[in-house]
C-alpha positions in Angstrom: 25.5 -29.7 12.2 27.0 -25.8 12.5 24.3 -24.7 10.6 21.4 -26.1 12.6 22.8 -24.7 15.7 23.4 -21.3 15.1 20.1 -20.2 15.0 19.9 -21.7 18.4 22.6 -20.0 20.1 21.5 -16.8 21.0 23.7 -14.0 21.8 22.9 -11.1 24.7 24.3 -8.0 23.6 24.4 -6.7 27.3 26.1 -3.6 25.8 24.7 -0.1 25.9 26.2 1.2 22.3 24.6 0.2 19.3 28.3 0.4 17.0 30.3 -1.9 20.3 26.5 -4.3 19.4 27.1 -3.8 16.1 30.3 -5.0 16.0 30.4 -7.6 18.6 27.4 -9.1 16.5 29.7 -9.8 13.6 32.9 -10.8 15.5 30.3 -14.2 16.8 28.4 -14.7 13.6 30.4 -17.5 12.8 29.3 -19.5 16.0 25.6 -17.4 16.8 22.4 -17.0 14.8 20.7 -15.1 17.6 21.2 -11.8 18.8 19.7 -10.9 22.0 18.6 -7.0 22.8 17.9 -6.7 26.3 17.1 -3.5 28.4 20.3 -1.8 28.4 21.2 -2.2 24.7 17.5 -1.1 23.9 17.3 1.9 26.2 21.0 3.2 24.6 19.7 2.5 21.4 15.9 1.5 20.4 13.6 0.0 17.9 16.9 0.7 15.6 18.5 -2.0 17.8 16.5 -4.6 16.3 17.0 -3.5 12.2 20.6 -3.1 12.3 21.1 -6.9 14.0 18.5 -7.6 11.7 20.8 -6.5 8.8 23.8 -8.3 10.2 21.2 -11.8 9.8 20.8 -13.1 13.0 16.7 -13.8 14.0 16.7 -11.0 17.1 15.7 -12.0 20.6 14.0 -8.5 21.6 13.9 -9.7 25.5 11.8 -6.5 27.4 10.0 -9.1 29.7 6.8 -6.7 29.8 4.9 -6.7 32.4 2.0 -4.7 32.9 -1.9 -4.5 32.5 -3.2 -6.1 29.1 -3.5 -3.1 27.5 -0.3 -1.5 27.9 1.5 -4.7 27.6 -0.7 -5.3 23.8 0.0 -1.6 22.7 3.6 -2.5 23.3 4.0 -5.8 22.0 2.6 -4.6 18.6 5.2 -1.8 18.1 7.9 -4.3 18.9 5.9 -7.2 16.7 6.7 -4.7 13.7 10.7 -4.2 14.2 10.3 -7.8 12.3 12.1 -9.8 16.1 12.1 -13.4 15.9 11.2 -13.4 19.4 9.5 -11.5 22.1 10.0 -11.5 25.8 6.8 -11.2 28.6 6.5 -12.5 32.2 4.4 -14.9 33.2 4.1 -13.6 36.3 1.6 -10.8 34.7 -0.9 -13.9 34.1 -2.9 -15.4 31.0 -4.7 -12.3 29.8 -1.5 -10.4 29.4 0.0 -12.6 27.8 -2.4 -13.2 25.4 -1.9 -9.7 24.8 1.3 -9.7 24.3 0.6 -12.7 21.6 -1.9 -11.2 20.1 -0.5 -7.7 19.7 2.8 -8.8 18.3 1.0 -11.0 15.7 -0.7 -7.5 14.7 2.1 -5.5 15.1 4.0 -8.1 12.8 1.0 -8.3 9.8 0.6 -4.3 9.4 4.6 -4.7 8.9 4.0 -7.4 6.7 7.1 -9.9 8.2 6.9 -13.1 10.1 5.3 -12.7 13.8 7.5 -12.8 16.8 7.3 -15.9 18.9 5.9 -15.0 21.7 8.4 -15.9 25.1 7.0 -16.3 28.9 9.4 -16.1 31.3 8.9 -17.9 34.3 11.5 -17.3 37.0 14.5 -15.8 36.4 18.1 -17.4 36.8 18.9 -14.9 39.3 16.7 -16.1 41.6 18.1 -18.7 44.0 14.6 -20.7 44.6 12.5 -21.7 41.8 9.4 -23.3 43.8 8.3 -26.1 41.5 4.5 -25.4 41.4 5.4 -22.0 40.5 7.3 -23.1 37.1 4.6 -25.1 36.4 1.8 -22.7 36.8 3.9 -20.2 34.9 4.9 -22.5 32.3 1.1 -23.9 31.7 -0.2 -19.6 31.8 2.7 -19.1 28.7 0.8 -22.4 26.7 -2.8 -21.4 28.2 -2.2 -17.3 26.4 -0.4 -19.0 23.1 2.8 -18.0 23.2 5.3 -19.8 21.4 8.2 -20.5 24.1 8.9 -20.5 27.5 12.2 -19.0 29.4 13.8 -20.7 32.6 16.4 -22.2 34.0 18.0 -25.3 32.7 16.9 -27.3 36.5 13.6 -25.9 35.9 13.3 -27.4 32.4 11.4 -31.1 33.7 9.1 -28.5 35.3 8.0 -26.7 33.1 7.5 -29.5 30.1 5.1 -31.5 32.5 2.7 -28.0 31.7 3.7 -26.5 28.0 5.2 -30.0 26.4 4.9 -28.5 23.2 6.6 -25.0 23.3 10.1 -24.2 22.5 12.6 -24.0 25.3 14.7 -21.5 26.1 17.6 -21.8 28.9 19.5 -18.7 29.4 22.7 -18.7 32.3 24.0 -20.7 30.6 28.1 -20.8 31.3 30.8 -23.5 30.1 32.9 -25.1 32.5 35.2 -23.4 35.0 33.6 -19.8 33.8 32.1 -17.6 36.5 28.7 -17.3 37.0 28.5 -14.1 38.0 24.7 -13.1 39.1 23.2 -16.2 37.4 22.3 -17.9 41.0 20.7 -21.6 38.4 23.8 -21.6 35.6 24.3 -24.6 33.8 27.0 -26.1 30.9 25.8 -25.9 27.5 25.6 -29.8 27.8 23.6 -29.8 30.9 20.8 -27.7 28.9 20.7 -29.8 26.1 20.3 -33.2 27.9 17.7 -31.5 30.0 15.8 -31.0 26.6 16.8 -27.2 26.2 16.0 -26.0 22.1 18.1 -22.6 22.7 20.5 -21.6 24.8 21.3 -17.6 25.6 25.0 -16.7 26.4 26.0 -13.6 27.3 29.4 -12.3 29.2 30.7 -16.0 29.3 31.9 -14.8 25.7 31.8 -11.5 25.1 33.3 -11.1 28.4 36.5 -14.1 27.3 39.3 -12.6 26.4 39.5 -15.2 23.4 35.8 -14.8 22.5 35.6 -16.7 19.3 37.9 -19.6 21.3 35.0 -19.6 24.0 32.2 -19.6 21.2 33.4 -22.0 19.6 33.8 -24.6 22.5 30.3 -23.9 23.0 29.0 -24.7 19.5 31.4 -27.9 19.5 29.6 -28.6 23.1 26.2 -28.5 22.1 26.6 -30.6 18.5 27.9 -33.9 21.2 25.7 -33.2 23.3 22.9 -33.4 20.8 24.8 -36.3 18.5 24.4 -38.7 21.9 21.3 -37.9 22.2 20.3 -39.1 19.5 22.7 -41.4 19.5 
Protein backbone atom coordinates (compact mmCIF):
# COMPACT_ATOMS: atom_id res chain seq x y z
CA UNK A 1 0.00 0.00 0.00
CA UNK A 2 2.64 2.50 1.06
CA UNK A 3 4.60 2.06 -2.17
CA UNK A 4 1.57 2.94 -4.29
CA UNK A 5 0.46 5.76 -2.02
CA UNK A 6 3.82 7.54 -2.01
CA UNK A 7 3.13 8.48 -5.62
CA UNK A 8 -0.26 9.85 -4.60
CA UNK A 9 1.05 12.08 -1.83
CA UNK A 10 2.68 15.35 -2.89
CA UNK A 11 4.92 17.28 -0.52
CA UNK A 12 4.73 21.05 -1.04
CA UNK A 13 8.24 22.42 -0.57
CA UNK A 14 7.27 25.99 0.24
CA UNK A 15 10.72 27.29 1.11
CA UNK A 16 13.07 29.77 -0.55
CA UNK A 17 16.24 27.70 -0.50
CA UNK A 18 17.05 24.64 -2.60
CA UNK A 19 19.34 23.08 -0.01
CA UNK A 20 16.60 23.31 2.61
CA UNK A 21 14.09 21.89 0.13
CA UNK A 22 16.26 18.88 -0.69
CA UNK A 23 16.82 18.22 3.01
CA UNK A 24 13.07 18.21 3.61
CA UNK A 25 12.53 15.97 0.61
CA UNK A 26 15.09 13.45 1.84
CA UNK A 27 13.68 13.50 5.35
CA UNK A 28 10.13 12.80 4.20
CA UNK A 29 10.83 10.53 1.24
CA UNK A 30 9.48 7.38 2.99
CA UNK A 31 5.98 8.90 2.88
CA UNK A 32 5.93 11.08 -0.24
CA UNK A 33 6.65 10.25 -3.87
CA UNK A 34 5.90 13.66 -5.39
CA UNK A 35 7.59 16.98 -4.56
CA UNK A 36 5.71 20.17 -5.37
CA UNK A 37 7.74 23.20 -6.43
CA UNK A 38 5.76 26.40 -6.15
CA UNK A 39 6.44 30.03 -6.97
CA UNK A 40 8.61 30.67 -3.91
CA UNK A 41 11.11 27.87 -4.48
CA UNK A 42 11.16 28.26 -8.25
CA UNK A 43 11.77 32.00 -7.91
CA UNK A 44 14.64 31.30 -5.53
CA UNK A 45 16.38 28.46 -7.34
CA UNK A 46 14.87 28.20 -10.82
CA UNK A 47 14.92 25.13 -13.10
CA UNK A 48 17.66 23.51 -11.03
CA UNK A 49 14.98 22.56 -8.51
CA UNK A 50 13.44 20.04 -10.90
CA UNK A 51 16.70 18.20 -11.60
CA UNK A 52 17.66 18.17 -7.93
CA UNK A 53 14.37 16.59 -6.88
CA UNK A 54 14.32 14.10 -9.75
CA UNK A 55 17.75 13.00 -8.51
CA UNK A 56 16.10 12.36 -5.14
CA UNK A 57 13.71 9.91 -6.84
CA UNK A 58 10.69 12.21 -6.69
CA UNK A 59 8.10 12.90 -9.30
CA UNK A 60 8.22 16.71 -9.55
CA UNK A 61 5.09 18.85 -9.54
CA UNK A 62 5.90 22.28 -11.00
CA UNK A 63 3.09 24.47 -9.69
CA UNK A 64 3.48 27.85 -11.39
CA UNK A 65 -0.16 28.17 -12.48
CA UNK A 66 0.71 29.46 -15.95
CA UNK A 67 -1.73 32.16 -17.03
CA UNK A 68 -1.00 34.48 -19.95
CA UNK A 69 -1.69 34.69 -23.67
CA UNK A 70 -1.50 31.28 -25.37
CA UNK A 71 1.79 31.98 -27.15
CA UNK A 72 3.56 32.98 -23.95
CA UNK A 73 2.15 30.04 -22.01
CA UNK A 74 3.05 27.61 -24.77
CA UNK A 75 6.65 28.79 -24.86
CA UNK A 76 7.00 28.71 -21.09
CA UNK A 77 5.47 25.24 -20.97
CA UNK A 78 7.93 24.05 -23.63
CA UNK A 79 10.86 25.15 -21.47
CA UNK A 80 9.36 23.61 -18.34
CA UNK A 81 8.39 20.39 -20.11
CA UNK A 82 11.99 19.83 -21.15
CA UNK A 83 13.04 19.74 -17.50
CA UNK A 84 11.20 16.45 -16.98
CA UNK A 85 8.53 17.23 -14.38
CA UNK A 86 5.71 14.78 -13.77
CA UNK A 87 3.09 17.51 -13.37
CA UNK A 88 2.78 21.11 -14.54
CA UNK A 89 -0.05 23.51 -13.69
CA UNK A 90 -1.85 26.11 -15.78
CA UNK A 91 -4.79 28.18 -14.56
CA UNK A 92 -8.07 27.34 -16.24
CA UNK A 93 -9.17 30.99 -16.03
CA UNK A 94 -7.01 31.45 -19.13
CA UNK A 95 -9.46 29.47 -21.25
CA UNK A 96 -9.27 26.51 -23.59
CA UNK A 97 -6.82 27.96 -26.12
CA UNK A 98 -4.33 28.87 -23.42
CA UNK A 99 -4.63 25.49 -21.71
CA UNK A 100 -4.17 23.72 -25.02
CA UNK A 101 -1.04 25.77 -25.65
CA UNK A 102 0.29 24.61 -22.27
CA UNK A 103 -0.36 20.97 -23.14
CA UNK A 104 1.22 21.26 -26.58
CA UNK A 105 4.19 23.23 -25.30
CA UNK A 106 4.90 20.81 -22.46
CA UNK A 107 4.71 17.86 -24.87
CA UNK A 108 7.04 19.50 -27.40
CA UNK A 109 9.55 20.35 -24.69
CA UNK A 110 9.52 16.81 -23.35
CA UNK A 111 10.03 15.30 -26.78
CA UNK A 112 12.92 17.64 -27.53
CA UNK A 113 14.65 16.57 -24.32
CA UNK A 114 13.81 12.88 -24.60
CA UNK A 115 11.81 12.77 -21.37
CA UNK A 116 8.26 11.72 -20.58
CA UNK A 117 5.66 14.47 -21.17
CA UNK A 118 4.37 16.20 -18.06
CA UNK A 119 0.74 15.83 -17.11
CA UNK A 120 -0.73 19.32 -17.38
CA UNK A 121 -3.15 20.06 -14.55
CA UNK A 122 -5.79 22.74 -14.94
CA UNK A 123 -6.16 24.74 -11.72
CA UNK A 124 -9.86 25.51 -11.20
CA UNK A 125 -10.53 27.64 -8.09
CA UNK A 126 -7.89 28.22 -5.42
CA UNK A 127 -8.53 26.64 -2.03
CA UNK A 128 -7.81 30.03 -0.43
CA UNK A 129 -11.02 31.39 -1.99
CA UNK A 130 -13.97 30.99 0.35
CA UNK A 131 -16.60 30.50 -2.32
CA UNK A 132 -16.50 28.45 -5.49
CA UNK A 133 -19.66 28.59 -7.55
CA UNK A 134 -20.51 25.07 -8.79
CA UNK A 135 -21.09 26.39 -12.31
CA UNK A 136 -17.64 27.96 -12.37
CA UNK A 137 -15.97 24.78 -11.16
CA UNK A 138 -17.78 22.70 -13.78
CA UNK A 139 -16.95 25.13 -16.57
CA UNK A 140 -13.27 25.31 -15.72
CA UNK A 141 -12.94 21.54 -15.35
CA UNK A 142 -14.64 21.16 -18.72
CA UNK A 143 -12.15 23.55 -20.28
CA UNK A 144 -9.29 21.48 -18.88
CA UNK A 145 -10.77 18.35 -20.46
CA UNK A 146 -11.41 20.06 -23.80
CA UNK A 147 -7.83 21.35 -23.91
CA UNK A 148 -6.34 17.90 -23.39
CA UNK A 149 -5.12 18.40 -19.84
CA UNK A 150 -4.43 15.20 -17.97
CA UNK A 151 -5.96 16.42 -14.74
CA UNK A 152 -7.35 19.27 -12.71
CA UNK A 153 -6.67 20.83 -9.32
CA UNK A 154 -9.54 21.67 -6.99
CA UNK A 155 -10.63 21.66 -3.37
CA UNK A 156 -12.08 18.45 -1.99
CA UNK A 157 -15.45 20.18 -1.68
CA UNK A 158 -15.43 20.87 -5.44
CA UNK A 159 -14.56 17.36 -6.60
CA UNK A 160 -18.09 16.20 -7.33
CA UNK A 161 -18.77 19.22 -9.54
CA UNK A 162 -15.43 18.96 -11.34
CA UNK A 163 -15.94 15.25 -12.01
CA UNK A 164 -19.23 15.98 -13.74
CA UNK A 165 -17.39 17.88 -16.45
CA UNK A 166 -14.13 15.95 -16.49
CA UNK A 167 -14.83 12.40 -15.28
CA UNK A 168 -11.68 10.83 -16.72
CA UNK A 169 -9.11 13.33 -15.51
CA UNK A 170 -6.70 12.98 -12.61
CA UNK A 171 -7.99 14.85 -9.54
CA UNK A 172 -5.35 16.67 -7.49
CA UNK A 173 -6.47 18.15 -4.16
CA UNK A 174 -4.44 20.71 -2.21
CA UNK A 175 -5.30 22.23 1.16
CA UNK A 176 -5.07 18.90 2.98
CA UNK A 177 -4.97 19.22 6.75
CA UNK A 178 -4.95 16.31 9.24
CA UNK A 179 -7.48 16.60 12.04
CA UNK A 180 -6.47 19.19 14.62
CA UNK A 181 -4.03 21.02 12.37
CA UNK A 182 -4.59 24.69 11.56
CA UNK A 183 -5.99 25.41 8.10
CA UNK A 184 -3.79 28.55 7.83
CA UNK A 185 -4.92 30.50 4.75
CA UNK A 186 -6.75 27.55 3.21
CA UNK A 187 -10.41 28.56 3.33
CA UNK A 188 -11.63 25.21 2.01
CA UNK A 189 -9.31 22.66 3.56
CA UNK A 190 -10.10 18.97 4.02
CA UNK A 191 -8.82 16.05 6.05
CA UNK A 192 -7.01 13.29 4.10
CA UNK A 193 -9.81 10.74 4.52
CA UNK A 194 -12.43 13.28 3.42
CA UNK A 195 -10.51 14.00 0.22
CA UNK A 196 -10.02 10.32 -0.56
CA UNK A 197 -13.68 9.66 0.10
CA UNK A 198 -14.58 12.44 -2.31
CA UNK A 199 -12.49 10.83 -5.05
CA UNK A 200 -9.09 12.54 -4.92
CA UNK A 201 -6.24 10.85 -6.78
CA UNK A 202 -3.35 12.94 -5.45
CA UNK A 203 -3.23 14.83 -2.15
CA UNK A 204 -0.99 17.87 -1.60
CA UNK A 205 0.36 18.59 1.88
CA UNK A 206 2.74 21.35 2.86
CA UNK A 207 2.87 23.27 6.13
CA UNK A 208 0.70 20.68 7.88
CA UNK A 209 3.73 18.37 7.62
CA UNK A 210 6.77 20.57 7.11
CA UNK A 211 5.77 22.97 9.89
CA UNK A 212 5.03 20.24 12.42
CA UNK A 213 7.24 19.60 15.44
CA UNK A 214 7.50 15.95 14.34
CA UNK A 215 7.02 15.91 10.55
CA UNK A 216 7.68 12.19 10.23
CA UNK A 217 4.89 11.32 12.64
CA UNK A 218 2.40 13.54 10.82
CA UNK A 219 3.42 12.09 7.44
CA UNK A 220 3.11 8.53 8.71
CA UNK A 221 -0.31 9.31 10.12
CA UNK A 222 -1.49 10.73 6.81
CA UNK A 223 -0.24 7.70 4.89
CA UNK A 224 -2.00 5.37 7.29
CA UNK A 225 -5.22 7.38 7.09
CA UNK A 226 -5.40 7.45 3.31
CA UNK A 227 -4.53 3.77 3.08
CA UNK A 228 -7.32 2.89 5.49
CA UNK A 229 -9.74 5.14 3.63
CA UNK A 230 -8.95 3.53 0.30
CA UNK A 231 -9.25 0.07 1.79
CA UNK A 232 -12.64 0.93 3.26
CA UNK A 233 -13.82 2.31 -0.09
CA UNK A 234 -12.77 -0.86 -1.89
CA UNK A 235 -14.36 -3.03 0.76
